[in-house]
C-alpha positions as a printed Julia matrix, in Angstrom:
161×3 Matrix{Float64}:
 -15.97  -10.94  -10.02
 -19.27  -10.58   -7.94
 -21.37   -7.22   -9.39
 -20.27   -6.93  -12.48
 -19.3   -10.82  -13.99
 -18.54  -12.13  -16.98
 -22.46  -13.37  -17.13
 -24.13  -10.21  -17.13
 -20.9    -8.7   -19.33
 -22.33  -11.33  -21.9
 -25.52  -11.59  -21.28
 -25.87   -7.71  -22.13
 -24.97   -7.8   -25.77
 -27.18   -7.65  -28.28
 -28.51  -11.51  -29.68
 -28.74  -11.47  -33.17
 -31.65  -11.83  -35.53
 -34.03  -10.41  -33.21
 -36.67   -8.43  -33.44
 -36.75   -4.76  -33.13
 -39.43   -5.63  -30.43
 -37.66   -8.56  -28.69
 -34.24   -7.19  -28.24
 -36.16   -3.98  -27.12
 -36.99   -5.98  -24.7
 -34.35   -8.69  -24.28
 -32.42   -5.25  -23.68
 -34.88   -2.88  -21.55
 -34.81   -6.4   -18.79
 -30.84   -6.7   -19.38
 -30.79   -3.22  -18.58
 -33.04   -3.6   -15.1
 -29.92   -6.77  -13.78
 -27.38   -4.34  -15.09
 -28.75   -1.11  -13.15
 -29.45   -3.11   -9.92
 -25.61   -4.29  -10.05
 -24.76   -1.17  -10.33
 -26.93   -0.67   -7.02
 -25.72   -3.6    -4.88
 -21.98   -2.78   -6.06
 -22.17    1.09   -4.64
 -23.82   -0.13   -1.42
 -21.02   -2.4    -1.44
 -18.28    0.15   -1.77
 -20.15    2.59    0.59
 -19.93   -0.32    3.32
 -16.2    -0.86    3.08
 -14.98    2.66    2.22
 -13.34    4.12    4.51
 -11.46    0.71    4.77
  -9.98    1.92    2.0
  -6.33    3.22    1.45
  -7.07    7.19   -0.23
  -5.45    5.27   -2.9
  -7.61    3.08   -3.48
 -11.09    5.47   -3.21
  -9.07    8.0    -5.55
  -9.36    5.03   -8.21
 -12.97    5.06   -7.36
 -13.1     7.56   -9.08
 -10.69    7.51  -12.12
 -12.64    4.96  -13.74
 -10.66    2.96  -16.29
 -13.1     0.75  -19.07
 -11.55    0.65  -22.03
  -7.78    1.18  -21.42
  -5.64   -0.78  -22.71
  -3.07   -3.12  -20.58
  -0.16   -2.63  -21.84
   2.12   -4.4   -19.73
   2.39   -6.87  -16.35
   5.36   -6.06  -14.43
   6.48   -7.82  -11.45
   8.98   -6.08   -9.31
  11.39   -7.34   -6.62
  10.29   -5.54   -4.06
   6.55   -7.07   -4.4
   4.52   -5.15   -5.65
   2.82   -5.16   -9.15
   2.66   -2.51  -12.64
  -0.57   -2.17  -13.85
   0.59   -0.03  -16.88
  -3.02    1.31  -18.99
  -3.16    3.07  -22.62
  -5.55    5.47  -22.2
  -6.27    7.12  -24.65
  -9.93    6.33  -25.75
 -10.25    7.02  -22.44
 -12.1    10.58  -23.25
 -12.86   11.48  -19.59
 -10.35   10.74  -17.97
  -6.55   13.53  -19.08
  -3.42   12.36  -19.35
  -2.34    9.29  -22.46
  -1.03    6.21  -19.62
  -1.17    5.72  -16.29
   1.12    3.01  -14.53
  -1.32    1.88  -11.39
   1.67   -0.13   -8.77
   0.23   -2.15   -6.24
   2.68   -2.63   -2.9
   3.05   -5.59   -1.3
   0.48   -7.82   -3.65
   0.04  -10.85   -1.92
  -1.93  -12.78   -4.5
  -2.38  -12.21   -8.56
  -3.73  -14.26  -10.79
  -4.27  -14.21  -14.21
  -3.51  -10.66  -15.17
  -0.21  -12.04  -17.92
  -3.04  -13.15  -19.6
  -4.68  -10.02  -19.87
  -1.24   -7.78  -21.37
  -3.21   -5.86  -24.82
  -7.09   -6.18  -23.55
  -9.33   -3.67  -23.12
  -9.99   -3.08  -19.32
 -13.76   -3.33  -18.8
 -14.88   -2.89  -15.51
 -13.91   -2.85  -11.93
 -14.52   -4.22   -8.44
 -12.91   -3.27   -4.73
 -12.96   -5.45   -2.03
 -11.57   -5.7     1.31
  -9.24   -9.03    1.91
  -8.38  -11.34    4.56
  -4.45  -10.99    4.13
  -4.35   -7.21    2.8
  -5.46   -3.8     2.31
  -7.97   -4.77   -0.62
  -8.29   -5.82   -3.89
  -9.43   -5.15   -7.1
 -10.7    -7.39   -9.63
 -10.93   -6.71  -13.02
 -13.14   -8.03  -15.73
 -11.45   -7.78  -19.23
 -11.85   -8.39  -22.88
  -8.89   -9.15  -25.37
  -8.66   -8.37  -29.27
 -10.71  -11.18  -29.85
 -13.59  -10.59  -27.9
 -12.12  -13.46  -25.14
 -13.99  -11.97  -22.1
 -11.42  -12.78  -18.06
 -11.23  -11.8   -15.23
  -7.66  -11.03  -13.06
  -7.54  -10.2    -9.72
  -4.67   -7.81   -6.99
  -4.68   -8.12   -4.03
  -2.12   -5.54   -2.12
  -1.8    -3.44    1.59
  -1.25   -0.09   -1.66
  -1.67    1.31   -5.2
  -0.08    3.84   -6.35
  -1.67    5.78   -8.96
   0.93    7.9   -11.54
  -0.22    9.5   -15.08
   2.9     9.17  -17.17
   2.4    10.77  -19.94
   5.31   11.04  -22.39
């Protein structure tokens, strides 16, 4: 993650033992840093938007924040599927989604994140594929980790039962 880093996310959490005034000053400063990261990321996306596949641009509109990653499936055709439980995400219609990444050429860490919650994501151009998706996630035991997937295309599929 370049913009929504693990450190930035963790620093934004409230520190116990602060007085209300200290907590307000602390959070005001962290909010300023977070807002700066948001603006920098928006600028980045605007710069690369035309080079992204249409399906990846659609991913930017979904906002899978707080979705649970229920499965990571590597297929024989070199595609990778993330299965998401979105029941607790009020701004997304439907309760389950599959994100299938075709011709995924780089993949790291996602098998360790099954059962984790999707916090923040970033899209980047890739030297080896059409794009890279970076995801910051949190396990049920509150461990923060990141995984990346580089692929040529993406299919977003709503698969409600």
